[in-house]
C-alpha positions as CSV (number, residue, x, y, z in Angstrom):
1,M,4.1,4.8,35.0
2,A,1.0,3.6,36.8
3,K,-0.3,0.1,36.2
4,T,-3.7,-0.2,34.5
5,S,-6.1,-3.0,35.3
6,P,-7.6,-5.1,32.5
7,A,-11.0,-3.5,33.1
8,E,-9.6,0.0,32.8
9,F,-7.6,-0.9,29.7
10,L,-10.8,-2.2,28.0
11,N,-12.6,1.0,29.0
12,Q,-9.8,3.0,27.4
13,V,-9.9,0.9,24.3
14,R,-13.6,1.5,23.9
15,A,-13.2,5.2,24.5
16,E,-10.5,5.4,21.8
17,G,-12.7,3.2,19.4
18,R,-15.5,5.7,19.8
19,K,-13.2,8.5,18.5
20,V,-12.6,6.6,15.2
21,V,-14.2,8.3,12.2
22,W,-15.0,5.6,9.7
23,P,-15.0,6.3,6.0
24,T,-18.3,6.4,4.0
25,R,-19.1,3.7,1.5
26,K,-18.4,6.2,-1.3
27,E,-15.0,7.2,0.2
28,T,-14.0,3.5,0.5
29,I,-15.0,2.8,-3.1
30,T,-13.2,5.9,-4.4
31,T,-10.1,4.9,-2.5
32,A,-10.2,1.3,-3.8
33,I,-10.6,2.5,-7.4
34,M,-7.6,4.9,-7.0
35,V,-5.5,2.1,-5.6
36,L,-6.4,-0.2,-8.5
37,I,-5.6,2.5,-11.0
38,M,-2.2,3.3,-9.4
39,T,-1.4,-0.5,-9.2
40,V,-2.0,-0.9,-12.9
41,L,0.0,2.2,-13.8
42,L,2.9,1.1,-11.6
43,A,2.8,-2.4,-13.1
44,L,3.0,-1.0,-16.6
45,F,5.8,1.3,-15.6
46,F,7.9,-1.5,-14.1
47,L,7.1,-3.7,-17.1
48,V,8.6,-1.1,-19.5
49,V,11.6,-0.4,-17.2
50,D,12.2,-4.2,-16.8
51,G,12.0,-4.7,-20.6
52,A,14.4,-1.7,-21.2
53,L,16.9,-3.0,-18.7
54,A,16.7,-6.6,-20.1
55,A,17.4,-5.2,-23.6
56,V,20.4,-3.3,-22.3
57,V,21.8,-6.4,-20.6
58,R,21.2,-8.5,-23.7
59,F,23.0,-5.9,-25.8
60,L,26.0,-5.8,-23.4
61,I,26.2,-9.6,-23.3
62,G,26.0,-9.6,-27.1
63,L,29.1,-7.3,-27.2
64,L,31.1,-9.9,-25.2
65,G,30.1,-12.9,-27.3
């Protein structure tokens, strides 16, 4: 593997950076909204699952006592 000088490395980094396609403002906002919606849905899901499992554990502990 050939060694790359720091100047050549920076040139390669700039060249790769020019290839990046940045999202539009609308795409960024849409993605952020979708992430927030999914976060809320998953939080609600885990709240229900946690409550159900807690109820099962309380029931099982109640059988012992």
